[in-house]
N, C-alpha and C positions, 0 to 999 in steps of 0.2 A: 446401489444406492447409499449406505452407511460409509463408503470411502469418502464419495462424494461430499458429502454432508459433514466429513469431517475434514475435508479440503478448504471447504467454503469457511468451515471456523477457524481454523489454522490463518487462513489469508484473511481474515477481518481481525486476528491475534495480532497478526504482523502490522496490518496498516494502524491500529489503533498504537501500538508500542513507538511505530517512526514518526507518528504523529504526534505523540508527546514528547519525542527528545526532540524533534523540531522547533516545539513551543519552549521546550527551556534553551534550545540555541539562540531563538530570537533575544533573549537577556545578553547574549556574546555578541551581538550587532553592534553595538556599543562600544566594541574595546576592537581599535583600527586593524590590530592584527587579523582578525578573525574576519572582518569583512570579505576578503576574496574568496576565504574559504569557504563562507557561508554561502556566498554566489554558486559557488560549485554546487554545494550540498543541496543548494534548493533547485538546480537543475536537476540533480540526482533524485530526488524527492518528485518531482513532476514525471520524470521516466517510470520510477519505480510505480507510483499512482495509475499512470496509463495501462503499464503493463499488469499491474493486479487488476484493474476495471476488465480487461480484458479478458482474464484466464476466469473472473466472477461471471462473465457473460454468456463462457463457453462452458462453464459449468451448469450454470441455469439453462440454455440451451440441450445441454445433453440431459439432465434431469427431466425437462419438460419433455424430451423425446422419449427417454425411458419409460415416464408415468403413460403415454399414448398408447404403449404397445402392449 
C-alpha cells in the first residue's frame, strides 16, 4: 500500500511539473518558429495526461480492492 501511495504522489508531481512547463510554453506561441513545435507538444501533453489518468485510475482500483480484502 505504501508503494501505491508513493506512485500516486509521483504521478501527481509529474503532472504538475508538466502543466507548469506548458503554461510557460504558451508564451512562446507568439514566436512563429515555435508554433509547429508547440502543436506537436500539445498533442504529446494530451497523450501523457490520458495515460497518467489511466494509471491513476488503476492505482485507485487496486487500492480499493486491497482495502476490501
